[in-house]
C-alpha positions as CSV (number, residue, x, y, z in Angstrom):
1,X,75.1,168.0,166.0
2,X,77.9,166.4,164.0
3,X,80.8,165.0,165.8
4,X,84.4,166.1,165.2
5,X,86.4,164.1,162.7
6,X,89.3,162.2,164.1
7,X,92.0,160.9,161.8
8,X,93.9,157.9,163.0
9,X,97.2,157.1,161.1
10,X,100.6,156.0,161.9
11,X,101.7,159.4,162.9
12,X,98.7,161.7,163.2
13,X,95.9,161.8,165.9
14,X,93.6,164.7,165.8
15,X,91.9,165.3,169.2
16,X,88.2,165.2,169.7
17,X,85.4,162.6,170.0
18,X,86.0,159.9,167.3
19,X,83.7,160.2,164.3
20,X,84.5,156.6,163.3
21,X,84.9,154.9,166.7
22,X,82.5,152.1,166.4
23,X,84.1,148.8,167.2
24,X,81.8,147.0,164.7
25,X,81.7,149.2,161.8
26,X,79.1,149.3,159.0
27,X,81.9,148.3,156.6
28,X,82.2,145.0,158.3
29,X,78.5,144.1,158.0
30,X,76.3,144.1,154.9
31,X,73.2,145.8,156.2
32,X,71.4,145.5,152.8
33,X,70.7,149.3,153.0
34,X,72.5,151.5,150.5
35,X,74.3,154.4,152.2
36,X,73.9,157.9,150.9
37,X,76.8,159.3,149.0
38,X,78.5,162.8,148.9
39,X,77.0,165.1,146.3
40,X,80.3,166.7,145.3
41,X,83.8,165.5,146.0
42,X,87.0,167.3,145.2
43,X,90.4,165.6,145.6
44,X,93.8,167.2,144.6
45,X,97.4,166.9,145.7
46,X,98.3,169.1,148.6
47,X,100.7,171.9,147.9
48,X,104.3,171.5,149.2
49,X,104.7,172.8,152.7
50,X,101.1,172.8,153.4
51,X,101.6,172.5,157.1
52,X,100.1,170.2,159.7
53,X,97.4,167.8,158.3
54,X,93.8,168.6,159.3
55,X,90.5,166.7,159.0
56,X,87.4,168.6,160.0
57,X,83.6,167.8,160.0
58,X,81.4,170.4,158.3
59,X,77.7,170.9,158.6
60,X,77.3,169.5,155.1
61,X,80.3,167.2,154.7
62,X,84.0,167.3,155.5
63,X,87.3,169.0,154.7
64,X,90.7,167.3,154.7
65,X,93.9,169.3,154.2
66,X,97.4,168.0,153.7
67,X,96.7,164.4,154.9
68,X,98.1,161.1,153.4
69,X,95.8,158.9,151.6
70,X,96.9,156.1,153.9
71,X,95.5,158.1,156.8
72,X,92.3,158.5,154.9
73,X,92.0,154.8,154.5
74,X,92.8,154.3,158.2
75,X,90.0,156.7,159.0
76,X,87.4,155.2,156.6
77,X,87.9,151.6,157.9
78,X,88.6,152.4,161.5
79,X,92.2,151.0,161.4
80,X,94.0,151.8,164.6
81,X,97.4,149.9,164.1
82,X,99.6,149.2,161.1
83,X,99.3,145.4,161.8
84,X,95.5,145.7,160.9
85,X,96.1,146.4,157.3
86,X,97.9,144.7,154.5
87,X,98.7,145.6,150.9
88,X,98.5,149.4,151.1
89,X,100.5,150.9,148.3
90,X,103.6,152.9,149.2
91,X,102.4,156.0,147.2
92,X,99.5,156.3,149.6
93,X,101.9,158.3,151.8
94,X,101.3,161.2,149.4
95,X,99.3,164.0,150.8
96,X,96.0,165.2,149.5
97,X,93.3,167.9,150.1
98,X,89.8,166.5,150.0
99,X,86.5,168.2,150.3
100,X,83.1,166.5,150.2
101,X,79.7,168.0,150.3
102,X,76.3,166.4,151.0
103,X,73.1,167.2,149.3
104,X,70.4,169.1,151.4
105,X,68.3,165.8,151.5
106,X,71.3,163.9,153.0
107,X,72.0,166.6,155.4
108,X,68.4,166.5,156.7
109,X,68.4,162.6,156.7
110,X,71.5,162.4,158.8
111,X,70.1,164.9,161.4
112,X,67.4,162.4,162.2
113,X,69.9,159.8,163.1
114,X,71.6,159.1,166.5
115,X,75.2,160.1,166.8
116,X,76.2,156.4,166.5
117,X,74.2,155.9,163.3
118,X,75.6,159.1,161.8
119,X,79.1,157.8,162.4
120,X,78.3,154.6,160.6
121,X,76.7,156.3,157.6
122,X,79.5,158.8,157.3
123,X,82.1,156.0,157.5
124,X,80.3,154.2,154.6
125,X,80.2,157.4,152.7
126,X,83.9,158.0,153.0
127,X,84.5,154.4,151.9
128,X,82.4,155.1,148.8
129,X,84.6,158.1,148.0
130,X,87.7,155.9,148.0
131,X,85.9,153.2,146.0
132,X,84.8,155.7,143.3
133,X,87.9,157.9,143.1
134,X,90.6,155.4,143.9
135,X,88.9,152.2,142.7
136,X,89.6,150.8,146.1
137,X,88.6,147.1,146.6
138,X,89.2,145.4,150.0
139,X,88.3,142.4,152.0
140,X,88.6,141.3,155.6
141,X,90.7,138.4,157.0
142,X,91.2,137.1,160.6
143,X,94.6,136.7,161.9
144,X,95.8,135.7,165.4
145,X,97.9,138.3,167.0
146,X,99.2,139.5,170.4
147,X,96.4,141.5,172.0
148,X,95.6,142.9,175.5
149,X,92.6,141.7,177.4
150,X,91.0,144.5,179.4
151,X,89.8,143.1,182.8
152,X,88.6,144.4,186.2
153,X,91.7,144.7,188.4
154,X,91.8,142.7,191.7
155,X,91.1,145.8,193.7
156,X,87.7,146.3,192.0
157,X,86.2,148.8,189.5
158,X,86.8,152.4,190.4
159,X,84.6,153.9,187.7
160,X,81.3,155.7,188.6
161,X,78.0,154.8,187.0
162,X,77.0,157.7,184.6
163,X,74.9,160.3,186.2
164,X,73.0,160.9,183.0
165,X,72.6,159.4,179.5
166,X,74.1,162.3,177.6
167,X,77.5,161.3,176.3
168,X,80.2,164.0,176.2
169,X,83.7,162.7,176.0
170,X,87.2,164.1,175.1
171,X,90.0,161.7,174.2
172,X,93.6,162.9,173.9
173,X,97.0,161.4,174.2
174,X,97.6,161.4,178.0
175,X,94.1,162.6,179.1
176,X,90.5,161.3,178.8
177,X,87.4,162.9,180.3
178,X,84.4,160.7,179.6
179,X,80.7,161.2,180.5
180,X,78.3,158.4,179.9
181,X,80.9,156.3,178.0
182,X,81.3,152.6,177.8
183,X,84.3,150.4,178.6
184,X,83.9,149.0,175.1
185,X,84.6,152.5,173.7
186,X,87.5,152.9,176.1
187,X,89.1,149.6,175.0
188,X,88.7,150.5,171.3
189,X,90.5,153.8,172.0
190,X,93.3,152.4,174.2
191,X,94.5,150.2,171.3
192,X,96.1,153.2,169.6
193,X,98.4,153.9,172.6
194,X,99.4,150.3,173.7
195,X,100.5,148.9,170.4
196,X,98.0,146.0,170.4
197,X,94.2,145.6,170.0
198,X,92.5,145.8,173.3
199,X,89.7,143.3,173.9
200,X,87.1,144.1,176.5
201,X,86.9,141.2,178.9
202,X,85.3,143.2,181.8
203,X,81.8,141.8,181.3
204,X,80.5,145.4,181.7
205,X,79.1,145.3,178.1
206,X,77.6,148.8,177.2
207,X,77.1,150.1,180.8
208,X,77.8,153.9,180.9
209,X,80.3,155.4,183.2
210,X,81.8,158.8,184.0
211,X,85.6,158.7,184.4
212,X,88.8,160.6,184.0
213,X,92.1,159.0,183.1
214,X,95.5,160.7,183.0
215,X,98.9,159.1,182.0
216,X,102.3,160.1,180.7
217,X,101.9,160.6,176.9
218,X,104.5,159.4,174.5
219,X,105.9,163.0,174.1
220,X,106.2,163.4,177.8
221,X,107.9,160.0,178.1
222,X,110.3,160.9,175.4
223,X,111.3,164.1,177.2
224,X,111.9,162.0,180.4
225,X,109.7,164.4,182.4
226,X,109.9,163.2,186.0
227,X,106.5,164.7,186.7
228,X,104.8,163.3,183.5
229,X,102.8,160.9,185.5
230,X,102.1,157.1,185.4
231,X,102.3,154.9,182.4
232,X,98.9,154.1,180.8
233,X,99.0,150.6,182.3
234,X,99.5,151.9,185.9
235,X,97.0,154.7,185.4
236,X,94.2,152.3,184.3
237,X,94.7,150.2,187.4
238,X,95.1,153.0,189.9
239,X,92.5,155.4,188.5
240,X,89.9,153.2,186.9
241,X,90.4,149.8,188.5
242,X,91.1,148.2,185.2
243,X,94.0,146.1,184.0
244,X,95.6,145.1,180.7
245,X,96.7,141.5,180.4
246,X,98.9,140.3,177.4
247,X,97.1,137.6,175.5
248,X,96.6,136.4,172.0
249,X,93.5,136.5,169.9
250,X,91.8,136.9,166.4
251,X,92.2,140.3,164.9
252,X,90.4,141.6,161.8
253,X,92.8,142.6,159.0
254,X,91.8,144.9,156.1
255,X,93.4,143.6,152.9
256,X,93.8,146.0,150.1
257,X,93.0,144.1,146.9
258,X,93.3,147.1,144.5
259,X,93.9,150.8,144.7
260,X,94.8,153.5,142.2
261,X,95.8,157.1,142.5
262,X,92.7,159.4,142.8
263,X,91.0,160.3,139.6
264,X,91.1,163.9,138.6
265,X,88.2,166.2,139.6
């Protein structure tokens, strides 16, 4: 079954299991294997007053409604924070509706892949859409930035080893319920809420755990709700036995070399 699309941008987060949540994306590695492409792609400016942006996975492709092109770029290249990207044109704040459909052969080929491999292929396919319709050209650079190291707290790990190998996780602002998930995935997700890239230094590698994490979301904090709950830093230590330590480290930066407004359908 296809995973639900998640759009990560400066102002939008759609809840669900991340479609493009791999820390080492296919875009960062030349596998030598040509990814499939969408059979039909429609891109058009969103109508004024189009409502809340949406991005949805479909059985044979995806549908994006009233979402900025910058948000689409963030999704395609797994960009979590603004300081991970340079050179994005200002006009990419304009909102578009995008629909892409796969051929029957591509649908069947993707069904044979694991969820992780589906994610990688679909990410590369979305990048191909941007390259074709926006003439997008990019490259990666390394830049030392403030980060957080994720380590095991002094009181010891409080996460339980996964009861089975069937992953089923829900990630939302202020609440995570994870089944058979890794600390690597958790670190990747936490970056979106702490303002820095989170680097897994726990030594737990890809071991799978079942865990729940609850903290005061940004919205609750802004409303000064006394019962909102602990900060994400406190929650990690008290509930999971993990700790975030300020540090500096190399961060991969996506540099936009060239990008044009989408070509007409």
